[in-house]
N, C-alpha and C positions, 0 to 999 in steps of 0.2 A: 238788286236785278238780274243786277253780271248772274249772282252766283245760281242761280233757276237760269237764266236764259246757255250757258255752258253748259252741262250737261242735258239740254236739252238736247243744243246742236252734238255732239257727241250720237245720242242715241240718233239722229239721222240720220250722220252719216255711214254712224256704222250699220243703221238697215240697213241700206245703196251700196256697202258694200261690202253686205252679203247678199245681194238681189243679185247683184251685179257678178257672183260670182258660181252660179249655179251656171249645170254645164248641158247640155239637151247632148242626148245622144240622137246623130245621124240616121243610126237602125234605128229606134224607137218607130213602128208606124201604127197605125188604124190599120186591121183589115175584115171583112166580111164580105164572106162569105158568099156565095150571086143562089144564094136560098133565100126561100119562103122563112120564114120567122118559128120559131116553135117556142109557146111558152110552156114552160114546167112551173105551175103552186104560181108561187108570190112575186117566184126567182125568174124574168122574165130578162134579167141582166144575165146569161147565161148564155141562153142555147141561140145561135144564130144554123139550124137545121147538122143533123149527123152524118157527119161523111163516116167513111173506115180507115182506118187507124192502119199506114205506111207501114207492114209487114215483112221483111227484107233475111228472117230466115224463121227456123223453126227446126227445134229436138224434139220425137215422141219417148214417153225416160216406161217398160212397162215396168213399175215396184216385182219384185218377187212378196206378195201376198197371196191370204186367199181369206177374204176375195179376191181378185187381180184388180191392183189400184192403174189407173196412165197417166200419167201426169206428163201436156204437153209446154215445153217450154215455149218462150218468146220474144226472139227479135226486133225491135222494128222504132219508130221514130217521129215523130211530129214537128210539126214547121214552125213552132216556136207555141215561146213561156205561157202566153194567153188557150193553148190546144191539152186538152185537156181529154181520156181514159172515162167514157161515157160510162161505157156498156159493154159485159162481154156476153155475146147471146152463145148459143147453144144449141143444134136442131141433128136432125142426121136420119137420109135417107138409105138406104140400102149398109151398108158395107161403104160409108161416104159420115165423119165425119162430123158438120158442119159450128164453124168456132168464127162468128162474126166479131169485130172489138170497132168498140162504134164509140168516137170524142167530140166529147161537142170545144164550140168556140168560148168564151168568155171578152163577151164585146165591147163592155162598156169601160173600159180598160184600156191604156198600153201600151205594145208589146214591142217585148225584144223581140228581133228575126233574128232566124237561125234554130241551128239541127238541131233535136233534144230527144236525143236517147232512152229504149226504154224496153227492159225482161216483161213482164208476163209469164211468173209457170197456173199453171191452167190446171186445173183438174179434172174429167174430162168420165162423163160421165157411163161408166162400161156396168155396169151391175145390169144383167139377162142377160148377156149379149152370148154367141155362140164360138168355140174355138172357129179360130180365118184372121185370113190376115183384111186387118181395113184401112183406107185412105182418113190420114185425117187432114182437113181440108180451112185454112185457117189465112182471109178473106181470101190474099188468090197463091199465097204458096205452099204449097203438098210435101209430107211426110208418109210411107205406109209406112203398119205394125202389123203381129201376127199376136193373136191369140191362144196360147195353148192345147190348154182348156176350154169345156163350158164357161161361164161365171155369174152361174149358179148361186145364189151363194141355200143353206143349210144351216135350216129352222132348228 
């Protein structure tokens, strides 16, 4: 009987030791933005509204090619490790290319608070654009570039 109890007591003490050693981080938080929830298919653990990412700097690069290709490099930050870039939307209004970087929040997990930097290289749709000066606006940061020639494909 003693041979059975001794391993059982050791196992119980070992489990208590392991449980007592678990550390919890004081910076771990759950964050729920004050927005209506959206559902995405069967995966509704992810979305609590969509927000624009915080963009700090952009750099527009016109590539030497024909047809001309234009990329915008974007640097920004996300508020925590539960916020992810979800969608990048491009639109055009006159000579302004408008890019929106949208984020979603994974709501069903604890998140470590802390700035999480990101960088995205986004190819812009400049097919069929005439020569001229254009402005790229990514969320609230803008930069201009010039197309030296009409950007029409030769078929």
